[in-house]
N, C-alpha and C positions, 0 to 999 in steps of 0.2 A: 504494500500500500504506500503510495506517495503522499506525503503530508506537507502542507504549507503551514508554518507557524506564524501567526499574526500576533506580535508581541513577543519579545525575547528577553524577559527579565528572569527572575529566579524560577518562576513556574515554567517558562519556556525552556530553561536548561533542564529541568526535571522531565518535561515532556520529551525532550530529545533523548535523554538517557533511556526512558521506558520504551520509547518507540524503537530505538536501535536494539534494545534487548529483545523485542518482539519481531525483529527482522524487517521492520518498516524502514522507509527512506525519507529523510527530510529534504525536500527539493527547494524550499524557499524560506527565508528568514526575513520577515518584514516587521521592523521595530520603529522605524522613522519614516516620515513622508517620502524621502528620497529613495527608500528601499523599494517602493513600488516600481520606480523606473529601473532599478538595478535587477530586481528579481521578477519582473512582470512575465517574461517568457517562461520562467521556471514555475511561477505561480499557476500558469495556464495548464501545466502538466499534472497538477495535483489531483489526486482522487478525493481528497477531503482537506479542509482547513480547520485549524483549531485556534481560537481567539482567546488569548489572555492578555489583552492590550490595556486600554484605558477607557473610562466612560465616555470621553470626548471622541474617541476614534472608532469605537466598536460598531456603531450603527452603519457608518460608511463602509467599514470592512465587510459587514454582513451583506450589504447591498452589492458590493463588488463580487462577492461569492455567488449571490443570486444571479447576477448578470452573466456570469460565466459558467453557470450550471455546476457549481462546485458545492457539495454539501458542507455545512459549517457547524462546528461544535463550539459553543460559546461559554466560557467560564468567567468572563468579565462581568462585574456587577456595577450598579450605580447608573444604569440606563433604562430601568424598567418603566419609567414614565412613557417610553416610546414602544413598550412591548406589544401592545395591541396593534399599533401601526405596523410593526415589523412582522407580526404573525399574519396579518391580513395580506401584506405584500408577499410573504412566503407562499400562501395559498394561491393568490392570484397568479403568481409566476410559476406555480407548480415546482417549488424548490424544497430544499431540505434543511431544517434548522433544529438543532438540539441545544437547549440551553439549560443551565443549572446554576443555582446560587452556590452550590457546593457539590463536587463530584465524589467526595469521600463516602464509601459505603457506611462507615460508622456515623457520619453526620446525618445521613438520610434515615438511618435507624433511630437516631436521636430525635429527628423531626417527628417520627411516629410516636416515640415515647412522650414527647411534649404534647402531642394531640391527645393522647390517652389521659395524661395527667390533667390537662385542662378540662376535659370532660368530667373527670372525677371531682375536680375542685369547684365546678360550677354550683352555685348555691351556698358555698361556704365563704361568705363575704367578709368574715373576720380575718381571712388570709388575703393580704395584698401581694400581688405578683410584680416582679421586676426582672429585667434582663441585664446582664453585664457581658459585654464582649470586648476582647482584647486582641489586637493584631500588631504586626510590625509597623514601623513608622513610614514605610513606603506605600502603605495601602491608601488609595486615593479617596474612597467613599466611606462615609460614616452616617449612620451605623452600617455595619456589614450587611450584605445581602442575606447571609445566613440568619442574622439577628432579626431582620425584617420578616423572613419566613416564620421564624419562631413567634414573633409578635403577632403577625396576622392570624396565625392558627390559634393563638391564645384568645384573641379578640373574637374569633369565630365561635368559640365554645364557652367563653365566660360572658354571661349576660350583662354584667355590670361594667365591662370594659368596652369603650367605644372607639378608641383610637390610641396610637402610640406616639410618644414624644421622645426625642433624643436628648433628654436631660432628666435629672432626678427631681420629682416634685410630689406633692401630696394630693393632687386632684384625683378623686376616686375613679372617675371615668377614663382616666388616661393611664396607659401602661408606660412606665418609665424604662428607657434603655440608656444604660451608662456605657459610653464608648471610650476605650483607652488605646493609645498607640505607644508601644514599647519596643525598643530595638530587639530584633531577632525573635519576637513572639509570633509563631506561625498562625495561631488561632485558638482562642479559648472562649467558650460560650457557657454561661451559667444562667439557669432559670430558677428563681427563688420565690417561694410562697412563704410569707412571714405573718405570724400572728403575735399577740402579746405573750403567748404561751410557748410557741415553738416555731421551727422552720422546716420546710420541705424543700430540698434542692436537687436538681439534676444538672450534670455538668459534662461537657465534652471538651477534651483537650487534644489538639493535633500535635503529634510528636515530630513528624516531618512531612514534607510536601509530596512525597512519593505516592501517598494514598490518593491525593487529588489528581496527580498525573496518571496513575493507573486507571482511575475512573474515567478521565477524559479520553484516554487512548481507547478504552473499552467502548465508550460512546462513539468514537470515530469509526471503529471497526463495525459497530452495530448498525450505524446509519447508512452505510453504503447500500445503494439499491432501493432505499426507501424515500418516499416523498411525504412532506407534511411537517408538523411541528411536534417535537418530542421533548421529554424531560426524563429525569432519573426514575420516575415511577414506571416508565415504559420498559426498563431493562432490569429492574429488581422487583422482588415479590412484595411490593407494598401497594395496597389498593387505595 
């Protein structure tokens, strides 16, 4: 499988390692605007593109893939205000998009655990819920896409929470997300339910980036030959 890497930071390096381990070939590295000129002919040879770029670049990258009939796997977050538009364009052009806030199997199981816990906690309003997320200092978006998924699922199942906010406050209807950026922290997410009597907490800590890279490469392998919009629920056993 020939892969174009759109974005070549720390995740791009891990993607390259995993791709080569699986006997795939990296044909294009596009990290700056000028790279499109340098790698354009090689990009056209790709069977699939994987985007871990920046929120400002990702949508244009996706549309370039659509225009050239190249399936694209997107791990960049911070652009989801345009997600509906991109999904519609994908369907209209009969293209292939796989997107995820997090490609780690462990994180996606954590999502499911969070949904179950939120359903169990609904009606126990003496427990206030909050989210804390910590990432490396190079991460552009805040809160993380993973934290937003956690928050939206909690809001879906807790009747007394209406929205989330990226700060700590005491408004009952708002779910507080605390975001921290610390050098070399790959990613930690904590969901805490606190009452005057006790706390219930679930936590996911990423040890290294290889879990994300393996998930993204698996998605790239899986999407070949498929048309439409897909996410992690399509390739793992979570309904």
